[in-house]
NUKOL-533409 format. One record per atom (N, C-alpha, C): x, y negated, z; atom name. Coordinates in pm, whole numbers. Example, Ala and Ser with C-alpha at 12.3 -4.5 7.8 and 13.67 -1.06 7.14 Angstrom:
     c1     c2     c3 atome
   1319    569    780     N
   1230    450    780    CA
   1320    330    780     C
   1285    225    708     N
   1367    106    714    CA
   1290     -3    787     C
***
This chain:
     c1     c2     c3 atome
   3900   5200  -9165     N
   3759   5167  -9154    CA
   3742   5067  -9045     C
   3809   5075  -8929     N
   3795   4984  -8833    CA
   3833   4829  -8867     C
   3948   4846  -8956     N
   3991   4714  -9000    CA
   3886   4648  -9096     C
   3823   4736  -9176     N
   3728   4679  -9275    CA
   3602   4625  -9193     C
   3557   4698  -9078     N
   3456   4649  -8996    CA
   3484   4521  -8922     C
   3604   4503  -8863     N
   3649   4385  -8816    CA
   3643   4265  -8907     C
   3691   4302  -9035     N
   3690   4189  -9134    CA
   3567   4154  -9174     C
   3470   4244  -9187     N
   3328   4214  -9220    CA
   3273   4131  -9102     C
   3296   4163  -8979     N
   3244   4086  -8864    CA
   3290   3949  -8870     C
   3431   3933  -8893     N
   3486   3801  -8902    CA
   3432   3707  -9000     C
   3396   3769  -9125     N
   3337   3691  -9233    CA
   3187   3650  -9183     C
   3122   3740  -9121     N
   2979   3711  -9075    CA
   2982   3594  -8985     C
   3078   3604  -8882     N
   3091   3487  -8780    CA
   3133   3359  -8858     C
   3223   3373  -8955     N
   3266   3244  -9026    CA
   3145   3179  -9093     C
   3075   3273  -9170     N
   2958   3218  -9249    CA
   2854   3142  -9153     C
   2825   3221  -9038     N
   2736   3157  -8936    CA
   2787   3025  -8901     C
   2917   3015  -8875     N
   2964   2886  -8823    CA
   2955   2772  -8931     C
   2982   2810  -9059     N
   2971   2736  -9168    CA
   2813   2678  -9199     C
   2730   2766  -9189     N
   2581   2724  -9190    CA
   2549   2625  -9085     C
   2591   2654  -8959     N
   2569   2573  -8841    CA
   2606   2429  -8870     C
   2731   2425  -8917     N
   2794   2292  -8930    CA
   2727   2212  -9040     C
   2675   2282  -9150     N
   2630   2205  -9270    CA
   2500   2162  -9221     C
   2404   2242  -9151     N
   2284   2219  -9091    CA
   2305   2089  -9001     C
   2394   2097  -8916     N
   2417   1986  -8810    CA
   2449   1860  -8881     C
   2529   1870  -8988     N
   2569   1746  -9059    CA
   2448   1680  -9126     C
   2353   1771  -9169     N
   2227   1716  -9238    CA
   2132   1647  -9155     C
   2146   1656  -9020     N
   2052   1597  -8920    CA
   2090   1459  -8912     C
   1982   1364  -8902     N
   2018   1220  -8887    CA
   2070   1221  -8744     C
   2150   1108  -8724     N
   2225   1089  -8599    CA
   2122   1038  -8508     C
   2120   1087  -8385     N
   2025   1044  -8275    CA
   2039    902  -8247     C
   1920    831  -8239     N
   1932    685  -8215    CA
   1878    673  -8068     C
   1940    604  -7979     N
   1891    581  -7845    CA
   1767    508  -7843     C
   1661    547  -7778     N
   1538    480  -7788    CA
   1553    353  -7693     C
   1524    254  -7754     N
   1535    111  -7688    CA
   1401     39  -7696     C
   1343      2  -7594     N
   1206    -71  -7598    CA
   1230   -202  -7684     C
   1126   -225  -7771     N
   1124   -348  -7846    CA
   1127   -471  -7753     C
   1198   -567  -7779     N
   1212   -683  -7697    CA
   1081   -764  -7702     C
   1020   -794  -7587     N
    889   -855  -7574    CA
    918  -1001  -7615     C
    807  -1060  -7684     N
    836  -1205  -7719    CA
    837  -1293  -7595     C
    932  -1390  -7602     N
    930  -1464  -7482    CA
    817  -1564  -7453     C
    776  -1550  -7322     N
    666  -1638  -7275    CA
    704  -1765  -7241     C
    625  -1871  -7272     N
    657  -2001  -7229    CA
    650  -2013  -7081     C
    757  -2073  -7016     N
    771  -2101  -6879    CA
    632  -2185  -6845     C
    586  -2155  -6720     N
    465  -2222  -6674    CA
    512  -2344  -6609     C
    480  -2463  -6652     N
    507  -2600  -6594    CA
    438  -2601  -6465     C
    485  -2689  -6371     N
    421  -2704  -6238    CA
    278  -2754  -6248     C
    253  -2834  -6351     N
    110  -2896  -6366    CA
      8  -2782  -6394     C
     49  -2668  -6433     N
    -48  -2570  -6467    CA
    -49  -2440  -6359     C
     38  -2471  -6263     N
     35  -2361  -6163    CA
    -73  -2384  -6054     C
   -200  -2362  -6108     N
   -316  -2371  -6029    CA
   -419  -2262  -6083     C
   -501  -2217  -5994     N
   -609  -2111  -6036    CA
   -749  -2184  -5993     C
   -822  -2158  -6098     N
   -971  -2199  -6096    CA
  -1069  -2092  -6126     C
  -1186  -2083  -6087     N
  -1288  -1981  -6125    CA
  -1347  -2028  -6251     C
  -1360  -1923  -6340     N
  -1422  -1941  -6480    CA
  -1567  -1989  -6459     C
  -1626  -2062  -6535     N
  -1756  -2113  -6511    CA
  -1862  -2005  -6537     C
  -1837  -1914  -6634     N
  -1945  -1812  -6664    CA
  -1966  -1703  -6557     C
  -1852  -1662  -6495     N
  -1863  -1549  -6408    CA
  -1788  -1573  -6270     C
  -1724  -1688  -6260     N
  -1654  -1714  -6146    CA
  -1522  -1642  -6113     C
  -1471  -1575  -6225     N
  -1350  -1482  -6215    CA
  -1242  -1591  -6207     C
  -1132  -1559  -6115     N
  -1030  -1640  -6097    CA
   -944  -1653  -6234     C
   -893  -1768  -6274     N
   -815  -1798  -6388    CA
   -696  -1883  -6360     C
   -581  -1819  -6390     N
   -453  -1907  -6360    CA
   -435  -1976  -6493     C
   -398  -2107  -6464     N
   -387  -2206  -6578    CA
   -253  -2176  -6659     C
   -179  -2104  -6588     N
    -52  -2070  -6670    CA
    -68  -1998  -6788     C
   -187  -1935  -6821     N
   -221  -1873  -6938    CA
   -218  -1963  -7054     C
   -226  -2086  -7036     N
   -227  -2196  -7133    CA
    -92  -2256  -7155     C
     20  -2216  -7081     N
    140  -2275  -7095    CA
    193  -2263  -7247     C
    251  -2370  -7282     N
    305  -2364  -7440    CA
    197  -2416  -7525     C
     72  -2449  -7477     N
    -29  -2508  -7556    CA
    -38  -2662  -7526     C
   -111  -2737  -7632     N
   -133  -2868  -7602    CA
   -271  -2871  -7539     C
   -295  -2948  -7429     N
   -417  -2924  -7338    CA
   -491  -3064  -7335     C
   -614  -3062  -7364     N
   -708  -3167  -7325    CA
   -774  -3132  -7213     C
   -768  -3201  -7095     N
   -850  -3167  -6975    CA
   -954  -3277  -6970     C
  -1086  -3235  -6944     N
  -1201  -3321  -6950    CA
  -1286  -3278  -6832     C
  -1328  -3384  -6750     N
  -1428  -3360  -6652    CA
  -1578  -3398  -6709     C
  -1671  -3304  -6701     N
  -1783  -3303  -6778    CA
  -1910  -3309  -6687     C
  -2024  -3330  -6746     N
  -2159  -3344  -6684    CA
  -2269  -3312  -6773     C
  -2371  -3246  -6739     N
  -2471  -3206  -6825    CA
  -2584  -3319  -6848     C
  -2589  -3415  -6766     N
  -2693  -3519  -6767    CA
  -2634  -3649  -6764     C
  -2550  -3687  -6866     N
  -2485  -3811  -6878    CA
  -2490  -3874  -7003     C
  -2479  -4003  -7023     N
  -2476  -4074  -7153    CA
  -2371  -4026  -7248     C
  -2273  -3956  -7190     N
  -2154  -3906  -7269    CA
  -2161  -3761  -7298     C
  -2269  -3687  -7251     N
  -2280  -3556  -7266    CA
  -2263  -3502  -7410     C
  -2314  -3574  -7507     N
  -2305  -3546  -7645    CA
  -2167  -3521  -7689     C
  -2071  -3575  -7604     N
  -1926  -3546  -7639    CA
  -1886  -3404  -7639     C
  -1956  -3314  -7576     N
  -1943  -3172  -7592    CA
  -1938  -3127  -7731     C
  -2029  -3182  -7815     N
  -2026  -3136  -7956    CA
  -1896  -3174  -8027     C
  -1838  -3287  -8000     N
  -1698  -3333  -8064    CA
  -1594  -3254  -7996     C
  -1591  -3236  -7861     N
  -1484  -3150  -7811    CA
  -1485  -3007  -7852     C
  -1597  -2947  -7875     N
  -1597  -2811  -7942    CA
  -1545  -2820  -8073     C
  -1583  -2906  -8149     N
  -1534  -2928  -8282    CA
  -1390  -2957  -8287     C
  -1334  -3036  -8204     N
  -1192  -3059  -8203    CA
  -1117  -2924  -8157     C
  -1174  -2853  -8064     N
  -1113  -2736  -8026    CA
  -1113  -2619  -8134     C
  -1219  -2607  -8208     N
  -1239  -2515  -8309    CA
  -1143  -2544  -8427     C
  -1127  -2667  -8455     N
  -1048  -2701  -8573    CA
   -893  -2700  -8543     C
   -855  -2688  -8408     N
   -704  -2702  -8395    CA
   -653  -2589  -8305     C
   -743  -2507  -8247     N
   -706  -2397  -8170    CA
   -605  -2303  -8221     C
   -611  -2286  -8358     N
   -512  -2202  -8420    CA
   -368  -2258  -8415     C
   -372  -2389  -8416     N
   -247  -2466  -8412    CA
   -192  -2468  -8253     C
   -272  -2437  -8158     N
   -222  -2441  -8027    CA
   -294  -2543  -7933     C
   -405  -2606  -7968     N
   -481  -2689  -7883    CA
   -580  -2604  -7801     C
   -604  -2650  -7676     N
   -695  -2579  -7585    CA
   -769  -2698  -7518     C
   -891  -2706  -7496     N
   -974  -2795  -7426    CA
  -1026  -2730  -7294     C
   -990  -2790  -7185     N
  -1032  -2740  -7057    CA
  -1134  -2821  -7003     C
  -1260  -2775  -6971     N
  -1371  -2843  -6918    CA
  -1385  -2811  -6752     C
  -1394  -2938  -6688     N
  -1429  -2927  -6541    CA
  -1540  -2996  -6507     C
  -1660  -2912  -6500     N
  -1783  -2995  -6454    CA
  -1763  -3050  -6331     C
  -1830  -3168  -6293     N
  -1827  -3243  -6176    CA
  -1954  -3325  -6150     C
  -1987  -3322  -6027     N
  -2109  -3408  -5986    CA
  -2069  -3518  -5916     C
  -1937  -3568  -5954     N
  -1892  -3691  -5874    CA
  -1950  -3831  -5906     C
  -1999  -3836  -6033     N
  -2048  -3960  -6091    CA
  -2199  -3965  -6115     C
  -2278  -4026  -6037     N
  -2422  -4047  -6055    CA
  -2503  -3918  -6038     C
  -2435  -3819  -5979     N
  -2516  -3687  -5954    CA
  -2567  -3638  -6081     C
  -2484  -3634  -6180     N
  -2539  -3594  -6317    CA
  -2496  -3454  -6352     C
  -2450  -3366  -6253     N
  -2424  -3228  -6266    CA
  -2473  -3150  -6141     C
  -2597  -3153  -6124     N
  -2660  -3107  -5998    CA
  -2673  -2940  -6003     C
  -2665  -2890  -6114     N
  -2706  -2750  -6119    CA
  -2592  -2655  -6079     C
  -2625  -2526  -6083     N
  -2537  -2404  -6044    CA
  -2443  -2390  -6156     C
  -2342  -2311  -6126     N
  -2249  -2280  -6235    CA
  -2313  -2207  -6339     C
  -2405  -2113  -6311     N
  -2480  -2041  -6436    CA
  -2564  -2139  -6503     C
  -2625  -2234  -6444     N
  -2706  -2327  -6514    CA
  -2630  -2418  -6607     C
  -2522  -2461  -6563     N
  -2416  -2531  -6639    CA
  -2371  -2460  -6759     C
  -2336  -2338  -6736     N
  -2284  -2245  -6843    CA
  -2381  -2228  -6947     C
  -2506  -2210  -6903     N
  -2626  -2179  -7011    CA
  -2644  -2303  -7077     C
  -2657  -2431  -7012     N
  -2678  -2557  -7073    CA
  -2553  -2580  -7187     C
  -2445  -2549  -7146     N
  -2332  -2587  -7248    CA
  -2330  -2486  -7362     C
  -2351  -2361  -7341     N
  -2356  -2279  -7464    CA
  -2486  -2277  -7539     C
  -2599  -2299  -7481     N
  -2729  -2306  -7549    CA
  -2749  -2431  -7627     C
  -2689  -2542  -7558     N
  -2723  -2666  -7622    CA
  -2612  -2721  -7718     C
  -2488  -2688  -7680     N
  -2369  -2731  -7765    CA
  -2296  -2619  -7825     C
  -2318  -2491  -7802     N
  -2238  -2377  -7840    CA
  -2094  -2404  -7794     C
  -2065  -2454  -7672     N
  -1933  -2461  -7617    CA
  -1873  -2334  -7598     C
  -1752  -2314  -7653     N
  -1669  -2181  -7646    CA
  -1536  -2213  -7586     C
  -1494  -2345  -7571     N
  -1369  -2368  -7511    CA
  -1372  -2338  -7354     C
  -1253  -2315  -7305     N
  -1270  -2262  -7148    CA
  -1322  -2377  -7057     C
  -1413  -2323  -6975     N
  -1477  -2411  -6883    CA
  -1456  -2353  -6745     C
  -1459  -2431  -6631     N
  -1435  -2374  -6501    CA
  -1542  -2425  -6410     C
  -1563  -2359  -6293     N
  -1662  -2393  -6210    CA
  -1677  -2534  -6161     C
  -1778  -2578  -6112     N
  -1798  -2721  -6071    CA
  -1700  -2751  -5975     C
  -1638  -2875  -5987     N
  -1529  -2910  -5888    CA
  -1538  -3048  -5856     C
  -1444  -3102  -5783     N
  -1429  -3231  -5743    CA
  -1315  -3299  -5813     C
  -1332  -3403  -5891     N
  -1219  -3468  -5952    CA
  -1181  -3606  -5926     C
  -1258  -3659  -5839     N
  -1234  -3790  -5781    CA
  -1236  -3809  -5631     C
  -1162  -3900  -5578     N
  -1161  -3915  -5435    CA
  -1064  -3830  -5350     C
  -1068  -3841  -5222     N
   -984  -3754  -5138    CA
   -994  -3607  -5160     C
  -1124  -3551  -5203     N
  -1141  -3415  -5202    CA
  -1115  -3363  -5332     C
  -1059  -3425  -5431     N
  -1036  -3382  -5568    CA
   -938  -3254  -5569     C
   -960  -3178  -5679     N
   -878  -3051  -5678    CA
   -736  -3083  -5708     C
   -658  -2969  -5696     N
   -518  -2997  -5701    CA
   -466  -3044  -5844     C
   -535  -2989  -5946     N
   -492  -3047  -6069    CA
   -503  -3180  -6095     C
   -627  -3227  -6070     N
   -669  -3369  -6077    CA
   -586  -3463  -5982     C
   -528  -3422  -5870     N
   -452  -3484  -5786    CA
   -324  -3510  -5857     C
   -261  -3401  -5925     N
   -154  -3404  -6007    CA
   -161  -3506  -6119     C
   -274  -3503  -6191     N
   -299  -3583  -6314    CA
   -299  -3731  -6270     C
   -365  -3757  -6158     N
   -374  -3887  -6129    CA
   -230  -3931  -6081     C
   -159  -3862  -6022     N
    -17  -3886  -5973    CA
     75  -3930  -6092     C
     57  -3840  -6199     N
    137  -3847  -6325    CA
    103  -3965  -6410     C
    -36  -4003  -6417     N
    -70  -4120  -6503    CA
   -103  -4238  -6439     C
   -128  -4236  -6300     N
   -176  -4351  -6230    CA
   -320  -4392  -6258     C
   -392  -4291  -6329     N
   -527  -4322  -6380    CA
   -613  -4196  -6318     C
   -731  -4240  -6261     N
   -820  -4138  -6220    CA
   -962  -4163  -6295     C
  -1024  -4044  -6313     N
  -1169  -4068  -6385    CA
  -1258  -4171  -6306     C
  -1311  -4260  -6393     N
  -1407  -4345  -6332    CA
  -1541  -4306  -6368     C
  -1571  -4208  -6464     N
  -1695  -4168  -6507    CA
  -1678  -4023  -6564     C
  -1782  -3952  -6599     N
  -1766  -3828  -6671    CA
  -1708  -3840  -6812     C
  -1635  -3731  -6851     N
  -1565  -3722  -6974    CA
  -1455  -3806  -6993     C
  -1379  -3825  -6877     N
  -1241  -3885  -6872    CA
  -1164  -3769  -6932     C
  -1051  -3809  -7002     N
   -967  -3714  -7068    CA
   -818  -3727  -7045     C
   -746  -3618  -7032     N
   -604  -3626  -7006    CA
   -538  -3531  -7118     C
   -443  -3573  -7167     N
   -374  -3505  -7281    CA
   -245  -3451  -7232     C
   -213  -3327  -7248     N
    -84  -3256  -7182    CA
     -8  -3203  -7298     C
    122  -3215  -7304     N
    193  -3149  -7420    CA
    230  -3012  -7391     C
    313  -2951  -7493     N
    339  -2802  -7475    CA
    433  -2773  -7363     C
    501  -2882  -7318     N
    605  -2862  -7197    CA
    536  -2901  -7060     C
    415  -2938  -7073     N
    346  -2974  -6927    CA
    357  -3114  -6901     C
    411  -3190  -6980     N
    411  -3342  -6962    CA
    284  -3408  -7015     C
    226  -3500  -6917     N
    109  -3575  -6951    CA
    141  -3682  -7038     C
     73  -3677  -7163     N
    108  -3774  -7267    CA
     32  -3904  -7236     C
   -103  -3885  -7193     N
   -176  -4010  -7168    CA
   -312  -3987  -7117     C
   -385  -4081  -7070     N
   -527  -4040  -7019    CA
   -613  -4129  -7101     C
   -751  -4099  -7116     N
   -841  -4167  -7196    CA
   -972  -4181  -7126     C
  -1029  -4291  -7132     N
  -1156  -4315  -7058    CA
  -1265  -4258  -7134     C
  -1378  -4252  -7060     N
  -1505  -4182  -7110    CA
  -1545  -4258  -7250     C
  -1509  -4372  -7276     N
  -1540  -4441  -7389    CA
  -1470  -4380  -7518     C
  -1358  -4324  -7490     N
  -1275  -4263  -7595    CA
  -1338  -4125  -7627     C
  -1411  -4120  -7753     N
  -1473  -3998  -7787    CA
  -1376  -3894  -7845     C
  -1404  -3760  -7858     N
  -1328  -3668  -7902    CA
  -1284  -3683  -8045     C
  -1349  -3767  -8125     N
  -1306  -3794  -8261    CA
  -1243  -3928  -8280     C
  -1215  -3988  -8169     N
  -1140  -4116  -8163    CA
  -1001  -4104  -8241     C
   -980  -4198  -8336     N
   -846  -4194  -8424    CA
   -733  -4185  -8334     C
   -727  -4260  -8231     N
   -609  -4268  -8145    CA
   -582  -4139  -8073     C
   -693  -4068  -8011     N
   -681  -3947  -7950    CA
   -645  -3835  -8053     C
   -719  -3829  -8161     N
   -686  -3724  -8265    CA
   -539  -3728  -8309     C
   -494  -3863  -8319     N
   -358  -3878  -8372    CA
   -258  -3822  -8280     C
   -286  -3854  -8142     N
   -195  -3821  -8040    CA
   -196  -3658  -8024     C
   -311  -3597  -8040     N
   -319  -3450  -8027    CA
   -244  -3377  -8155     C
   -266  -3444  -8275     N
   -193  -3385  -8383    CA
    -46  -3407  -8381     C
     -6  -3517  -8326     N
    135  -3542  -8303    CA
    201  -3447  -8202     C
    129  -3419  -8108     N
    179  -3312  -7994    CA
    174  -3167  -8049     C
     85  -3144  -8145     N
     79  -3001  -8223    CA
    192  -2983  -8297     C
***
C-alpha cells in the first residue's frame, strides 16, 4: 500500500512538472524594454545661438528651435513704403513652411522712425492688417553700434547691413548665410524665390 501511495505521489509530481514546463514554453520570451530612439535633432549653428522675446507676449525664444530650417530674416516696420511686403512674406512662408522655410521678422524703428509703437501695437497691426503668422520678435535695433547680436553676426558674415526697412538675409539649413537682399527685393522676386527653393 505504501509503495502504491508513493508511486501515485511520484506520478502527480511528474504531471505537475510537465504541465508547468508546457505552460512556460507557451509563454512568449521576455523582451527587454528599450526606449525608442528619439529622432536626431539638428545641431544648432552659432548664428542661431541667440534668444529674443516673442512679439506677441514677450516670452523668450531661443532661435535654435529653427535649426535645420531655411531661414529668411527680415527687419520690418509698420509705416514704411515697403510695409506691403508683409503680405508677400506671409504668402512665401505659408507656401513653403511644410518644406522647411521659416520667416523671422524683427521690427525696428531704426529707419525714419517708422515703427514707433509698442510691441502689442505692432503685433495687432501685423495680424489685423496682413494676417501675419510667421514668427516675429520684439522691437529691436538692427543697425549701428547698438544692433542686436544676430544682426551683428549677419553683417559680419555678409558685409552688408540694412539700409532701410525690409532688408533680408537668407540662411541655409546648416546656418550658413547664403545672401542678403535690399528692401527693393520683394518677397516674390524671382531671384529670391529661386534661392529659397534651391536651399529647400
